[in-house]
N, C-alpha and C positions, 0 to 999 in steps of 0.2 A: 505493499500499499505506500503511495506517494505521500512524503512527511509534509506537513502543514508546520509553516512557519510565518509569526505576524510579522509586520513591518514597522519596523524602527527606524524614526529620521535622527539622522545626526546632522545637527547645525551648527557652524561654528567656523573658524579660520582655519586655512591650508598652512600647515607649519612645511615648510620643504624638508626639514630634517627629519620630522616623523618623529618628534620627541613631545609633541602635545598635539591640540586642535582635532580635527577629522583623522587626520590620517594615522594619528595615534587612536582615536575611536575607533575606527574600522578595524584595526589589527587587535585589539582586546577583546571587540564582541564577536570575531571571526569563529569563536568556538563557541559561542552561545547560541542556543536554537531561537535564534531571529533572522530577517533579510534585512540587511542596515541598507538604507537610503541617504545618501550624502547632498546637502545643501549647502554651499560656500558661502559664508558671510564677506569672509575677508582673506584677501591673498597677502601673505607677509612674506619679508626680507629679514630671517632670523640665524642667528646659532644657538648654542646652548648660552654663549655669554654675553652676547649682543641683540638688542632689536634695532634694525637698520632703515626698516620702515615698512609702510605697507598701503593696500589699498583696496579699497570694498568693492565687492564683486558687482559688476554692471547692473544698474538698478532691473532695466527691462529683463535682461535674461534672467535674473534673480527669481524675481516676481513671475516670470512664465513658467518657469521650474517649479516652482511651489504650488503654482495653478494646475499643472502637469499632472504633479504626483498626487495633489489631493483629490483630484476627479479620480484618477486610475488607480493610486496605492494609498488610502488614506490609512495614518499609523495608528499604532495602537500605545504606541507611547514615543513622546519627543525628549530628546537632550538638546537642549541648547548652551552653546559657550559662548565664544567671541562675537561681539555683536558688529553690525556694521556701524556706519557713522549715523549721523542725525538723518543724511538724506533717505537713507533707507529705512529708517525708524517707521512712518507710517505704513509702508509695505508689511514688514515686520508683523507689527500689531494687526492689519489686515488678516494673515495666513493665521496668527495664531488664533486669533478670536473666532475663527470657524472651526477649529478642532474639536473633537468631544474625545479626548484622551489626556492620560496623565502627560504632564509637564515637568523634567526635571532641569533647572539652571543652576549652571556652573559660572558665575559672574566672574568674568576675567577681565578685572578693573585695572590692572598692572601687569607686566611679564615678569618671569623669573630675574631677569638683568634689571628690572627696576622701572621700564618706562613703561608710562601712564599710556595706556590704550582707549580711556573713556573719559569724556570729557566733563565736568562738573553739573554741566547741563543735561546731558544725556544720563549721567546717574540718577538727576532728581526724576528724569522721566521713567527710569526703572524702576525707582521705588513707587512713582505716583500710579504709571499706567502697566508695566510689566507685572510686577510681582502678585497682584491679586489674580493673574490669570496661572500663577505656578504652583504647581504640586508641592514641590519640595526645591528649596533653595538649599547650593551646599557650599557657602564661603569658607573660604581659611581664614585664618585669625585676621590677616590685613585687610582683606576684602570687607568682612564682618565689621569691622571698625571703620571703615569708610562709609558702610551701609548706616550703621547706628548714629555716628557721629561720637563715641567715645572709645578709649582705651581698653582693651580688653587683657587682663592681667591675673585674675582668680578665678576661681569655679563658679561666684556669686555671679562677676562679671559675663560670663558663658551663658548663664541662665537669663541674667537679665537683656541682654543683645538678643538673645531666641525668642525672648518676650515679644522686644521690641518691634524684630524684624515680623512678627507673629502679627504685631499691630497693622502692619501694612495692607495685611490682608492675603497672602501666603498662608497656603494650607499647612505647611511643614518646614521645619529648619532643623539643617545639622551644619552644625560649626565643626569645622577638621581641624583638630590641635597640632597637626604636625609641626608647627611654629613656634609652639608653646610648650615648656617643659617644667612642670610643678617639681617643687621642693623635691629632691629625694626620689624622683620618677624619671630619671632620664633615658633609661629602657622602656617606656610605655608612652604609647600616643593617646591621647583621650577628646574625644569628641562629642559635643552635647547634641542630643535631640529633643526637639517640641513640635506638639503639635496641636499646642492650645488646651489639651486634655491633659496629656501625658506625657513627662519627660525622662530620659534616661542619659547616663554616660556610656558611650561604647569604647571599652579598653583594648587597645592592640597593641602587640609588640613593635616597637622599633627595629627596622631591618639595621643592619649593620654597615649598610652601603647607601652613598647617596643615591636618591630615587628619583628619576623625571617623570612628569605625567602624572603624578597619582590624583591630582584632581580630577583631571579630564576621564581617568580611567575608572573611578569610581562611579562618578555621575553617569556615564555610559553602562555598566554593569546593573547599576540600581534599575535605569530604565528598560535595560533587555528585560529583567524580571518583572517589572510591572508591566510589559506588553503580554505576559501569561496569566494577569489578573490576579497577581501575588500582592499583599497586602503593604503598604508600604513601610511598616517596620520591618517585616519580613524581606521586603527587598534591600532594605538596607543593610541587615545582617548578613545576608547571602550575599551581596556586592562587595562589603569588605571581607568576607571570607575567600571570595574570590580572589580581589585585589592581594589578599595577602600571599596566594597560592603563586600569583603572577609574578609577586617580586621576589619571592623565595628562589623562583626559577629565571629571576634574570639575566640579561645578556650585556655587555659591552661592546657596542660599535665600535670599529677600530677608529682611534684619536678623539675619542667621544668621552669626555668626562661625565659618569653617572649612568647608574643601572636603567634599563629599560624593561618593562614588563613583558612578560611571555606565557599566556594562558593556554595550556595543554587542552585536548578535548578529553580526556578522562584522568583525574587527578588520581595521583599513586595511593592507595590505601593509606600508608603513613602520613599522607599531608592532609586528606581528607577532612578529616576532623579537628576543625581547629578551635573549638568551642570553648578548650581551656585556655586560650589565649584572649579569649573576648569575653571581658567579665563586665555585665552592665551593671548599672549603677540607678535605683528608681530617685525620683527628685519627689519628696513630697513635703508632709511637715519636718523632717527632718533633713539636715543639709544632703546627706547621703546615706542611703542603707543599702549593704551590700548583699548580693543573692547570700543566702546560706549554703554552708557546705552540707553535702547530703553525709550522713553516717553508714554505718556497717562494720568499721573495723577491717576491712578485706585489702587495705592498700591505701596508697595515697591518691587522694581525688585530682591530683595535677598529673596523674599516670595519663596519657592520652589514650582515649577509648578505642578508636579507630571505628572501624565499621562493626557492627553488631545487629543479629537478628531481632527481628519483632515477632511475637509470638502470641496465638490466640489462646493457649489453653495448659494445663498443667503438665499435660504428656509430654505437649511439645518442648516445655521446659526442663522436662527430667531427659528427655531424648538426647536432646542438644547437650546437657550437661554431663551426661552419660560419654559424650565423645569429647568432652575436655573443651567446649567453650565456656569461657569465665566470665563472659558479658552478655545478657540478654535482656530484653523488654517484654515485659508480659503485658499484653494489650487485648482486654475482654471489653466487648460491646453485646448490648442486648441481651445481659442474664439476670436472670432475679435475684435479688441482693444476698438473701441468703446462700444461695449456692456461690455467687461471685466472692463472697467472702471467703468462703471454704476453700474455692480455688486459689486465691490469692495466700491463706494462711499456710495451705499446702505447698505452693509455689516456693514462699519465703523460708518455711523449713528446709525445704530440701536443698535451696540455693545456699543456707546457712552451713549446712554440714559437708556440701562438695565445694566450698569457696568461690561460688558464682556470685559475680556483681549484679543482682535483679534489680532492674528499674519498673516500678509500676505505674502504667500510663493511667493519668487521671485521679485514680484514688487515691490521692495523697493522705486521707484520714485513715485509711485500711493499711497503707504502707507505714504509717507511723505505727497503728496498733501492733503490727506484727513486727516491725524492726527491720522492713527490707532496707536494702542498701542505698536506694534512691528512688526519686519519682520523675516523671517525666510530666512537664504540666506545659499549654499551650497559652500563647499571648492573653487570650482572656483571663485563665484562669489565673494567672501571675497577677494581674491586674487588679484580682478580688480577693487575694490571699494575705492573709495575716501572716508573714513570715516566721513570728513567734512561735508559731502552734508547729512547726518543722523541727524546732530547735530541741 
């Protein structure tokens, strides 16, 4: 059967070096299950150390390309990067206003070499006219400061900035923290997410080498997930995981200082599960609440879990445990309460005798009652959970 791939529009500048912009976007989403279409807003003359000039795409041609694609190949999601100049502004708004899909905006206000590419007047128009149409905006620290008009140097500043951007009408904000080094946390990168109702910190491990194009790559990977109807939060987490994979496999082009991402079609088993490297923090009444560690006493929770099977019954738990599988998730659906509790009780007791790390899906109260190794909870369950009940 022919594979179906949803359409993803990549809109932004064309970097001849391929270290940013739509050329990087194309390469990073090539192994994702989407079909990318490219719309170039600017042609640039740049290297990794200098930005020597640019020219916006020819107005009539840009508009004609957008109209043609919109009629024949409407997108399921759009990633927007570097904008054109003010002369192209009305055309861009006209195109975006007629789309009914998520829009991820990575605001390129200045280049890595320090050249400002967005005028103050156009920045004002972005805040007033564009952000209310945006599903997710992903500024880095310096871009966020320009958008909100104050310096961001503490966790409180991140939260305040995200909420201010939310007041502009954007649906969700993710402020990337690659340029911010909290005291004592030089090996981590912290970004803050806010969607008007909930917020959290997304913590990833800082790469040991200099990485280029992280902002372009992340926003494109998020948009690729949104093409499939994935929720915004899940798209962010999956996109960040894929970005981590891509930079763990980064390569260095000859005579180029800085690593470029490489995303392969099928991650190796030892690289696929990076959840232990991504530590969310919920933002609520307290300044920061870390997710609780699971119990069980069967090894360090920092051990990489890798792939593990999800099974529907005690019989499958026992069958795999007898074969030597050491991590299993029990996922039971549509079972009467008394029978469900018995299945979980049996499974936990067996797992403890075999040294199996058994995760219980959804039924955290029964996992706590019978002292399972861990629980698997979805986003909605986490939002309503009192973490103290798991400790």
